[in-house]
KOLGU-4560 file (N, C-alpha, C; in nm, 3 decimals, padded with zeros to 5 digits):
<recs>
<n_xx: 00.086 n_yy: -00.115 n_zz: 00.000 ca_xx: 00.000 ca_yy: 00.000 ca_zz: 00.000 c_xx: 00.091 c_yy: 00.123 c_zz: 00.000 mol: A seq: 1 type: MET>
<n_xx: 00.048 n_yy: 00.227 n_zz: -00.073 ca_xx: 00.132 ca_yy: 00.346 ca_zz: -00.089 c_xx: 00.049 c_yy: 00.473 c_zz: -00.072 mol: A seq: 2 type: PHE>
<n_xx: 00.118 n_yy: 00.582 n_zz: -00.041 ca_xx: 00.060 ca_yy: 00.715 ca_zz: -00.040 c_xx: 00.168 c_yy: 00.811 c_zz: -00.087 mol: A seq: 3 type: THR>
<n_xx: 00.137 n_yy: 00.938 n_zz: -00.093 ca_xx: 00.238 ca_yy: 01.037 ca_zz: -00.130 c_xx: 00.245 c_yy: 01.144 c_zz: -00.022 mol: A seq: 4 type: VAL>
<n_xx: 00.362 n_yy: 01.200 n_zz: -00.006 ca_xx: 00.383 ca_yy: 01.313 ca_zz: 00.083 c_xx: 00.413 c_yy: 01.432 c_zz: -00.007 mol: A seq: 5 type: LEU>
<n_xx: 00.325 n_yy: 01.531 n_zz: -00.004 ca_xx: 00.332 ca_yy: 01.646 ca_zz: -00.094 c_xx: 00.413 c_yy: 01.758 c_zz: -00.030 mol: A seq: 6 type: ILE>
<n_xx: 00.504 n_yy: 01.817 n_zz: -00.108 ca_xx: 00.575 ca_yy: 01.937 ca_zz: -00.064 c_xx: 00.509 c_yy: 02.057 c_zz: -00.130 mol: A seq: 7 type: GLU>
<n_xx: 00.483 n_yy: 02.161 n_zz: -00.050 ca_xx: 00.411 ca_yy: 02.278 ca_zz: -00.100 c_xx: 00.501 c_yy: 02.399 c_zz: -00.117 mol: A seq: 8 type: SER>
<n_xx: 00.462 n_yy: 02.484 n_zz: -00.210 ca_xx: 00.523 ca_yy: 02.614 ca_zz: -00.227 c_xx: 00.457 c_yy: 02.709 c_zz: -00.127 mol: A seq: 9 type: ASP>
<n_xx: 00.508 n_yy: 02.830 n_zz: -00.115 ca_xx: 00.447 ca_yy: 02.929 ca_zz: -00.027 c_xx: 00.310 c_yy: 02.972 c_zz: -00.081 mol: A seq: 10 type: GLU>
<n_xx: 00.216 n_yy: 02.991 n_zz: 00.009 ca_xx: 00.083 ca_yy: 03.042 ca_zz: -00.028 c_xx: 00.050 c_yy: 03.155 c_zz: 00.067 mol: A seq: 11 type: ALA>
<n_xx: 00.012 n_yy: 03.268 n_zz: 00.009 ca_xx: -00.019 ca_yy: 03.387 ca_zz: 00.089 c_xx: -00.168 c_yy: 03.420 c_zz: 00.084 mol: A seq: 12 type: ARG>
<n_xx: -00.216 n_yy: 03.467 n_zz: 00.196 ca_xx: -00.354 ca_yy: 03.511 ca_zz: 00.207 c_xx: -00.356 c_yy: 03.663 c_zz: 00.198 mol: A seq: 13 type: SER>
<n_xx: -00.465 n_yy: 03.719 n_zz: 00.157 ca_xx: -00.477 ca_yy: 03.864 ca_zz: 00.153 c_xx: -00.519 c_yy: 03.922 c_zz: 00.286 mol: A seq: 14 type: GLY>
<n_xx: -00.544 n_yy: 03.835 n_zz: 00.385 ca_xx: -00.593 ca_yy: 03.882 ca_zz: 00.515 c_xx: -00.483 c_yy: 03.950 c_zz: 00.595 mol: A seq: 15 type: ALA>
<n_xx: -00.521 n_yy: 04.053 n_zz: 00.670 ca_xx: -00.425 ca_yy: 04.121 ca_zz: 00.757 c_xx: -00.392 c_yy: 04.032 c_zz: 00.876 mol: A seq: 16 type: LYS>
<n_xx: -00.268 n_yy: 04.038 n_zz: 00.920 ca_xx: -00.228 ca_yy: 03.965 ca_zz: 01.039 c_xx: -00.176 c_yy: 03.825 c_zz: 01.013 mol: A seq: 17 type: GLY>
<n_xx: -00.215 n_yy: 03.762 n_zz: 00.904 ca_xx: -00.165 ca_yy: 03.628 ca_zz: 00.875 c_xx: -00.149 c_yy: 03.612 c_zz: 00.724 mol: A seq: 18 type: LYS>
<n_xx: -00.053 n_yy: 03.684 n_zz: 00.667 ca_xx: -00.041 ca_yy: 03.680 ca_zz: 00.521 c_xx: 00.011 c_yy: 03.546 c_zz: 00.466 mol: A seq: 19 type: PRO>
<n_xx: 00.094 n_yy: 03.475 n_zz: 00.542 ca_xx: 00.149 ca_yy: 03.348 ca_zz: 00.491 c_xx: 00.070 c_yy: 03.232 c_zz: 00.550 mol: A seq: 20 type: ILE>
<n_xx: 00.003 n_yy: 03.158 n_zz: 00.463 ca_xx: -00.075 ca_yy: 03.041 ca_zz: 00.506 c_xx: 00.013 c_yy: 02.916 c_zz: 00.506 mol: A seq: 21 type: MET>
<n_xx: 00.100 n_yy: 02.905 n_zz: 00.405 ca_xx: 00.188 ca_yy: 02.789 ca_zz: 00.389 c_xx: 00.327 c_yy: 02.838 c_zz: 00.352 mol: A seq: 22 type: THR>
<n_xx: 00.427 n_yy: 02.790 n_zz: 00.422 ca_xx: 00.565 ca_yy: 02.822 ca_zz: 00.388 c_xx: 00.618 c_yy: 02.725 c_zz: 00.283 mol: A seq: 23 type: ASN>
<n_xx: 00.710 n_yy: 02.772 n_zz: 00.202 ca_xx: 00.772 ca_yy: 02.683 ca_zz: 00.103 c_xx: 00.840 c_yy: 02.568 c_zz: 00.177 mol: A seq: 24 type: LYS>
<n_xx: 00.810 n_yy: 02.446 n_zz: 00.133 ca_xx: 00.868 ca_yy: 02.328 ca_zz: 00.197 c_xx: 00.777 c_yy: 02.260 c_zz: 00.298 mol: A seq: 25 type: GLY>
<n_xx: 00.666 n_yy: 02.324 n_zz: 00.336 ca_xx: 00.570 ca_yy: 02.257 ca_zz: 00.424 c_xx: 00.519 c_yy: 02.131 c_zz: 00.354 mol: A seq: 26 type: ASP>
<n_xx: 00.490 n_yy: 02.027 n_zz: 00.433 ca_xx: 00.447 ca_yy: 01.899 ca_zz: 00.376 c_xx: 00.303 c_yy: 01.869 c_zz: 00.416 mol: A seq: 27 type: LYS>
<n_xx: 00.235 n_yy: 01.800 n_zz: 00.325 ca_xx: 00.094 ca_yy: 01.764 ca_zz: 00.346 c_xx: 00.069 c_yy: 01.621 c_zz: 00.301 mol: A seq: 28 type: PHE>
<n_xx: -00.019 n_yy: 01.552 n_zz: 00.373 ca_xx: -00.068 ca_yy: 01.420 ca_zz: 00.332 c_xx: -00.197 c_yy: 01.440 c_zz: 00.254 mol: A seq: 29 type: TRP>
<n_xx: -00.214 n_yy: 01.374 n_zz: 00.139 ca_xx: -00.344 ca_yy: 01.380 ca_zz: 00.073 c_xx: -00.443 c_yy: 01.294 c_zz: 00.153 mol: A seq: 30 type: PRO>
<n_xx: -00.563 n_yy: 01.344 n_zz: 00.169 ca_xx: -00.662 ca_yy: 01.272 ca_zz: 00.249 c_xx: -00.791 c_yy: 01.253 c_zz: 00.169 mol: A seq: 31 type: THR>
<n_xx: -00.868 n_yy: 01.155 n_zz: 00.210 ca_xx: -00.997 ca_yy: 01.127 ca_zz: 00.146 c_xx: -01.090 c_yy: 01.245 c_zz: 00.174 mol: A seq: 32 type: VAL>
<n_xx: -01.149 n_yy: 01.299 n_zz: 00.070 ca_xx: -01.245 ca_yy: 01.408 ca_zz: 00.086 c_xx: -01.382 c_yy: 01.347 c_zz: 00.112 mol: A seq: 33 type: ASP>
<n_xx: -01.434 n_yy: 01.365 n_zz: 00.232 ca_xx: -01.560 ca_yy: 01.301 ca_zz: 00.271 c_xx: -01.680 c_yy: 01.355 c_zz: 00.194 mol: A seq: 34 type: LEU>
<n_xx: -01.673 n_yy: 01.479 n_zz: 00.146 ca_xx: -01.783 ca_yy: 01.535 ca_zz: 00.069 c_xx: -01.783 c_yy: 01.485 c_zz: -00.075 mol: A seq: 35 type: ASP>
<n_xx: -01.669 n_yy: 01.438 n_zz: -00.122 ca_xx: -01.660 ca_yy: 01.379 ca_zz: -00.255 c_xx: -01.659 c_yy: 01.476 c_zz: -00.372 mol: A seq: 36 type: GLY>
<n_xx: -01.639 n_yy: 01.605 n_zz: -00.347 ca_xx: -01.641 ca_yy: 01.699 ca_zz: -00.459 c_xx: -01.503 c_yy: 01.732 c_zz: -00.512 mol: A seq: 37 type: TRP>
<n_xx: -01.396 n_yy: 01.683 n_zz: -00.447 ca_xx: -01.261 ca_yy: 01.693 ca_zz: -00.501 c_xx: -01.196 c_yy: 01.555 c_zz: -00.489 mol: A seq: 38 type: VAL>
<n_xx: -01.094 n_yy: 01.531 n_zz: -00.569 ca_xx: -01.027 ca_yy: 01.400 ca_zz: -00.567 c_xx: -00.966 c_yy: 01.372 c_zz: -00.430 mol: A seq: 39 type: GLU>
<n_xx: -00.907 n_yy: 01.473 n_zz: -00.369 ca_xx: -00.845 ca_yy: 01.457 ca_zz: -00.237 c_xx: -00.833 c_yy: 01.593 c_zz: -00.170 mol: A seq: 40 type: ALA>
<n_xx: -00.840 n_yy: 01.593 n_zz: -00.038 ca_xx: -00.812 ca_yy: 01.711 ca_zz: 00.039 c_xx: -00.672 c_yy: 01.690 c_zz: 00.097 mol: A seq: 41 type: SER>
<n_xx: -00.637 n_yy: 01.756 n_zz: 00.207 ca_xx: -00.503 ca_yy: 01.735 ca_zz: 00.262 c_xx: -00.500 c_yy: 01.763 c_zz: 00.411 mol: A seq: 42 type: SER>
<n_xx: -00.395 n_yy: 01.709 n_zz: 00.474 ca_xx: -00.371 ca_yy: 01.728 ca_zz: 00.616 c_xx: -00.224 c_yy: 01.764 c_zz: 00.633 mol: A seq: 43 type: SER>
<n_xx: -00.197 n_yy: 01.869 n_zz: 00.709 ca_xx: -00.058 ca_yy: 01.912 ca_zz: 00.728 c_xx: 00.023 c_yy: 01.802 c_zz: 00.796 mol: A seq: 44 type: ARG>
<n_xx: 00.142 n_yy: 01.778 n_zz: 00.748 ca_xx: 00.231 ca_yy: 01.677 ca_zz: 00.804 c_xx: 00.314 c_yy: 01.740 c_zz: 00.915 mol: A seq: 45 type: CYS>
<n_xx: 00.293 n_yy: 01.696 n_zz: 01.036 ca_xx: 00.370 ca_yy: 01.744 ca_zz: 01.150 c_xx: 00.489 c_yy: 01.651 c_zz: 01.175 mol: A seq: 46 type: ILE>
<n_xx: 00.466 n_yy: 01.521 n_zz: 01.160 ca_xx: 00.568 ca_yy: 01.418 ca_zz: 01.181 c_xx: 00.553 c_yy: 01.315 c_zz: 01.069 mol: A seq: 47 type: ASP>
<n_xx: 00.658 n_yy: 01.295 n_zz: 00.990 ca_xx: 00.650 ca_yy: 01.203 ca_zz: 00.876 c_xx: 00.625 c_yy: 01.058 c_zz: 00.917 mol: A seq: 48 type: GLU>
<n_xx: 00.645 n_yy: 01.025 n_zz: 01.045 ca_xx: 00.620 ca_yy: 00.890 ca_zz: 01.093 c_xx: 00.476 c_yy: 00.868 c_zz: 01.136 mol: A seq: 49 type: ASN>
<n_xx: 00.398 n_yy: 00.975 n_zz: 01.137 ca_xx: 00.257 ca_yy: 00.966 ca_zz: 01.177 c_xx: 00.171 c_yy: 00.996 c_zz: 01.054 mol: A seq: 50 type: VAL>
<n_xx: 00.114 n_yy: 00.891 n_zz: 00.997 ca_xx: 00.032 ca_yy: 00.905 ca_zz: 00.877 c_xx: -00.114 c_yy: 00.905 c_zz: 00.922 mol: A seq: 51 type: VAL>
<n_xx: -00.191 n_yy: 01.007 n_zz: 00.884 ca_xx: -00.331 ca_yy: 01.014 ca_zz: 00.928 c_xx: -00.414 c_yy: 00.894 c_zz: 00.883 mol: A seq: 52 type: PRO>
<n_xx: -00.513 n_yy: 00.862 n_zz: 00.962 ca_xx: -00.601 ca_yy: 00.748 ca_zz: 00.935 c_xx: -00.675 c_yy: 00.763 c_zz: 00.803 mol: A seq: 53 type: ARG>
<n_xx: -00.709 n_yy: 00.885 n_zz: 00.763 ca_xx: -00.786 ca_yy: 00.907 ca_zz: 00.641 c_xx: -00.699 c_yy: 00.942 c_zz: 00.519 mol: A seq: 54 type: ASN>
<n_xx: -00.571 n_yy: 00.903 n_zz: 00.524 ca_xx: -00.480 ca_yy: 00.928 ca_zz: 00.413 c_xx: -00.527 c_yy: 00.855 c_zz: 00.288 mol: A seq: 55 type: THR>
<n_xx: -00.514 n_yy: 00.921 n_zz: 00.174 ca_xx: -00.549 ca_yy: 00.861 ca_zz: 00.046 c_xx: -00.443 c_yy: 00.755 c_zz: 00.015 mol: A seq: 56 type: LEU>
<n_xx: -00.486 n_yy: 00.633 n_zz: -00.012 ca_xx: -00.392 ca_yy: 00.523 ca_zz: -00.036 c_xx: -00.408 c_yy: 00.466 c_zz: -00.177 mol: A seq: 57 type: THR>
<n_xx: -00.303 n_yy: 00.401 n_zz: -00.222 ca_xx: -00.298 ca_yy: 00.341 ca_zz: -00.355 c_xx: -00.242 c_yy: 00.200 c_zz: -00.342 mol: A seq: 58 type: PHE>
<n_xx: -00.293 n_yy: 00.110 n_zz: -00.426 ca_xx: -00.246 ca_yy: -00.029 ca_zz: -00.420 c_xx: -00.109 c_yy: -00.048 c_zz: -00.482 mol: A seq: 59 type: LEU>
<n_xx: -00.072 n_yy: 00.039 n_zz: -00.577 ca_xx: 00.058 ca_yy: 00.025 ca_zz: -00.642 c_xx: 00.136 c_yy: 00.155 c_zz: -00.635 mol: A seq: 60 type: THR>
<n_xx: 00.266 n_yy: 00.142 n_zz: -00.644 ca_xx: 00.354 ca_yy: 00.258 ca_zz: -00.646 c_xx: 00.326 c_yy: 00.345 c_zz: -00.769 mol: A seq: 61 type: LYS>
<n_xx: 00.293 n_yy: 00.279 n_zz: -00.880 ca_xx: 00.266 ca_yy: 00.350 ca_zz: -01.005 c_xx: 00.143 c_yy: 00.440 c_zz: -00.994 mol: A seq: 62 type: GLU>
<n_xx: 00.038 n_yy: 00.389 n_zz: -00.928 ca_xx: -00.084 ca_yy: 00.469 ca_zz: -00.909 c_xx: -00.056 c_yy: 00.590 c_zz: -00.819 mol: A seq: 63 type: LYS>
<n_xx: 00.028 n_yy: 00.570 n_zz: -00.717 ca_xx: 00.065 ca_yy: 00.682 ca_zz: -00.630 c_xx: 00.145 c_yy: 00.786 c_zz: -00.709 mol: A seq: 64 type: ALA>
<n_xx: 00.235 n_yy: 00.739 n_zz: -00.795 ca_xx: 00.314 ca_yy: 00.830 ca_zz: -00.881 c_xx: 00.221 c_yy: 00.912 c_zz: -00.971 mol: A seq: 65 type: GLU>
<n_xx: 00.125 n_yy: 00.846 n_zz: -01.033 ca_xx: 00.030 ca_yy: 00.915 ca_zz: -01.122 c_xx: -00.043 c_yy: 01.026 c_zz: -01.046 mol: A seq: 66 type: GLU>
<n_xx: -00.088 n_yy: 00.994 n_zz: -00.926 ca_xx: -00.159 ca_yy: 01.093 ca_zz: -00.844 c_xx: -00.066 c_yy: 01.211 c_zz: -00.812 mol: A seq: 67 type: PHE>
<n_xx: 00.056 n_yy: 01.181 n_zz: -00.767 ca_xx: 00.151 ca_yy: 01.285 ca_zz: -00.730 c_xx: 00.181 c_yy: 01.381 c_zz: -00.845 mol: A seq: 68 type: GLY>
<n_xx: 00.184 n_yy: 01.329 n_zz: -00.967 ca_xx: 00.213 ca_yy: 01.412 ca_zz: -01.085 c_xx: 00.096 c_yy: 01.502 c_zz: -01.122 mol: A seq: 69 type: LYS>
<n_xx: -00.028 n_yy: 01.456 n_zz: -01.104 ca_xx: -00.142 ca_yy: 01.533 ca_zz: -01.154 c_xx: -00.212 c_yy: 01.618 c_zz: -01.049 mol: A seq: 70 type: ARG>
<n_xx: -00.200 n_yy: 01.587 n_zz: -00.921 ca_xx: -00.277 ca_yy: 01.656 ca_zz: -00.818 c_xx: -00.233 c_yy: 01.801 c_zz: -00.804 mol: A seq: 71 type: TRP>
<n_xx: -00.328 n_yy: 01.892 n_zz: -00.798 ca_xx: -00.299 ca_yy: 02.035 ca_zz: -00.793 c_xx: -00.318 c_yy: 02.096 c_zz: -00.654 mol: A seq: 72 type: ARG>
<n_xx: -00.356 n_yy: 02.014 n_zz: -00.556 ca_xx: -00.368 ca_yy: 02.062 ca_zz: -00.419 c_xx: -00.509 c_yy: 02.104 c_zz: -00.381 mol: A seq: 73 type: GLY>
<n_xx: -00.541 n_yy: 02.085 n_zz: -00.254 ca_xx: -00.668 ca_yy: 02.128 ca_zz: -00.197 c_xx: -00.652 c_yy: 02.126 c_zz: -00.046 mol: A seq: 74 type: HIS>
<n_xx: -00.693 n_yy: 02.226 n_zz: 00.029 ca_xx: -00.747 ca_yy: 02.353 ca_zz: -00.014 c_xx: -00.644 c_yy: 02.439 c_zz: -00.087 mol: A seq: 75 type: PRO>
<n_xx: -00.682 n_yy: 02.563 n_zz: -00.117 ca_xx: -00.602 ca_yy: 02.649 ca_zz: -00.204 c_xx: -00.462 c_yy: 02.676 c_zz: -00.151 mol: A seq: 76 type: TRP>
<n_xx: -00.441 n_yy: 02.666 n_zz: -00.019 ca_xx: -00.308 ca_yy: 02.698 ca_zz: 00.035 c_xx: -00.210 c_yy: 02.581 c_zz: 00.026 mol: A seq: 77 type: TRP>
<n_xx: -00.250 n_yy: 02.472 n_zz: -00.037 ca_xx: -00.157 ca_yy: 02.363 ca_zz: -00.069 c_xx: -00.122 c_yy: 02.378 c_zz: -00.217 mol: A seq: 78 type: VAL>
<n_xx: 00.003 n_yy: 02.414 n_zz: -00.243 ca_xx: 00.049 ca_yy: 02.441 ca_zz: -00.380 c_xx: 00.164 c_yy: 02.343 c_zz: -00.410 mol: A seq: 79 type: VAL>
<n_xx: 00.131 n_yy: 02.224 n_zz: -00.462 ca_xx: 00.234 ca_yy: 02.122 ca_zz: -00.480 c_xx: 00.349 c_yy: 02.165 c_zz: -00.572 mol: A seq: 80 type: PRO>
<n_xx: 00.471 n_yy: 02.142 n_zz: -00.522 ca_xx: 00.590 ca_yy: 02.163 ca_zz: -00.604 c_xx: 00.674 c_yy: 02.035 c_zz: -00.611 mol: A seq: 81 type: ILE>
<n_xx: 00.631 n_yy: 01.933 n_zz: -00.538 ca_xx: 00.701 ca_yy: 01.805 ca_zz: -00.540 c_xx: 00.629 c_yy: 01.705 c_zz: -00.452 mol: A seq: 82 type: GLY>
<n_xx: 00.671 n_yy: 01.580 n_zz: -00.461 ca_xx: 00.610 ca_yy: 01.474 ca_zz: -00.381 c_xx: 00.708 c_yy: 01.358 c_zz: -00.368 mol: A seq: 83 type: TYR>
<n_xx: 00.683 n_yy: 01.274 n_zz: -00.268 ca_xx: 00.755 ca_yy: 01.148 ca_zz: -00.251 c_xx: 00.652 c_yy: 01.038 c_zz: -00.232 mol: A seq: 84 type: ARG>
<n_xx: 00.675 n_yy: 00.925 n_zz: -00.295 ca_xx: 00.588 ca_yy: 00.809 ca_zz: -00.272 c_xx: 00.639 c_yy: 00.739 c_zz: -00.146 mol: A seq: 85 type: VAL>
<n_xx: 00.546 n_yy: 00.709 n_zz: -00.057 ca_xx: 00.577 ca_yy: 00.646 ca_zz: 00.072 c_xx: 00.503 c_yy: 00.513 c_zz: 00.080 mol: A seq: 86 type: ILE>
<n_xx: 00.574 n_yy: 00.408 n_zz: 00.115 ca_xx: 00.508 ca_yy: 00.279 ca_zz: 00.138 c_xx: 00.457 c_yy: 00.278 c_zz: 00.282 mol: A seq: 87 type: GLU>
<n_xx: 00.332 n_yy: 00.235 n_zz: 00.298 ca_xx: 00.270 ca_yy: 00.231 ca_zz: 00.431 c_xx: 00.202 c_yy: 00.096 c_zz: 00.451 mol: A seq: 88 type: ILE>
<n_xx: 00.172 n_yy: 00.066 n_zz: 00.576 ca_xx: 00.092 ca_yy: -00.053 ca_zz: 00.607 c_xx: -00.007 c_yy: -00.016 c_zz: 00.714 mol: A seq: 89 type: LYS>
<n_xx: -00.124 n_yy: -00.080 n_zz: 00.713 ca_xx: -00.227 ca_yy: -00.046 ca_zz: 00.812 c_xx: -00.185 c_yy: -00.087 c_zz: 00.953 mol: A seq: 90 type: PRO>
<n_xx: -00.232 n_yy: -00.013 n_zz: 01.050 ca_xx: -00.214 ca_yy: -00.052 ca_zz: 01.189 c_xx: -00.352 c_yy: -00.083 c_zz: 01.246 mol: A seq: 91 type: THR>
<n_xx: -00.354 n_yy: -00.165 n_zz: 01.348 ca_xx: -00.480 ca_yy: -00.204 ca_zz: 01.409 c_xx: -00.471 c_yy: -00.184 c_zz: 01.559 mol: A seq: 92 type: PHE>
<n_xx: -00.585 n_yy: -00.158 n_zz: 01.621 ca_xx: -00.588 ca_yy: -00.152 ca_zz: 01.766 c_xx: -00.706 c_yy: -00.237 c_zz: 01.813 mol: A seq: 93 type: LYS>
<n_xx: -00.689 n_yy: -00.297 n_zz: 01.928 ca_xx: -00.795 ca_yy: -00.382 ca_zz: 01.983 c_xx: -00.902 c_yy: -00.294 c_zz: 02.044 mol: A seq: 94 type: GLN>
<n_xx: -01.026 n_yy: -00.324 n_zz: 02.011 ca_xx: -01.138 ca_yy: -00.249 ca_zz: 02.067 c_xx: -01.241 c_yy: -00.346 c_zz: 02.124 mol: A seq: 95 type: VAL>
<n_xx: -01.317 n_yy: -00.299 n_zz: 02.221 ca_xx: -01.423 ca_yy: -00.381 ca_zz: 02.280 c_xx: -01.533 c_yy: -00.398 c_zz: 02.177 mol: A seq: 96 type: LYS>
<n_xx: -01.577 n_yy: -00.521 n_zz: 02.156 ca_xx: -01.678 ca_yy: -00.549 ca_zz: 02.055 c_xx: -01.796 c_yy: -00.621 c_zz: 02.117 mol: A seq: 97 type: ASP>
<n_xx: -01.843 n_yy: -00.571 n_zz: 02.227 ca_xx: -01.958 ca_yy: -00.633 ca_zz: 02.294 c_xx: -01.913 c_yy: -00.718 c_zz: 02.412 mol: A seq: 98 type: GLY>
<n_xx: -02.001 n_yy: -00.813 n_zz: 02.453 ca_xx: -01.976 ca_yy: -00.894 ca_zz: 02.571 c_xx: -02.015 c_yy: -01.038 c_zz: 02.544 mol: A seq: 99 type: TYR>
<n_xx: -01.958 n_yy: -01.128 n_zz: 02.623 ca_xx: -01.994 ca_yy: -01.270 ca_zz: 02.621 c_xx: -02.037 c_yy: -01.305 c_zz: 02.764 mol: A seq: 100 type: VAL>
<n_xx: -02.147 n_yy: -01.379 n_zz: 02.778 ca_xx: -02.195 ca_yy: -01.417 ca_zz: 02.910 c_xx: -02.096 c_yy: -01.512 c_zz: 02.976 mol: A seq: 101 type: ARG>
<n_xx: -02.069 n_yy: -01.489 n_zz: 03.104 ca_xx: -01.975 ca_yy: -01.571 ca_zz: 03.179 c_xx: -02.049 c_yy: -01.681 c_zz: 03.253 mol: A seq: 102 type: VAL>
</recs>
């Protein structure tokens, strides 16, 4: 299973007090857009070892490469200038799933 880590260019807002929304070199994970109106949204990467649960995944490295080449970023302050394909694997945690009579 694969995903991509997107590197962004600088993005500036016209708002006073916070003109820079994204610094050049900031990284983002593409994420599943729950509303379904864009191919992918994004989540800021704070630690490259922590991949968000809703990260957009691909079954092959080639499909991840295709996405990395064509994706233009979302929301507007993600301005892709590069990407890396990252191999990932799912993690699981044990959860309570009801009860059994003793």
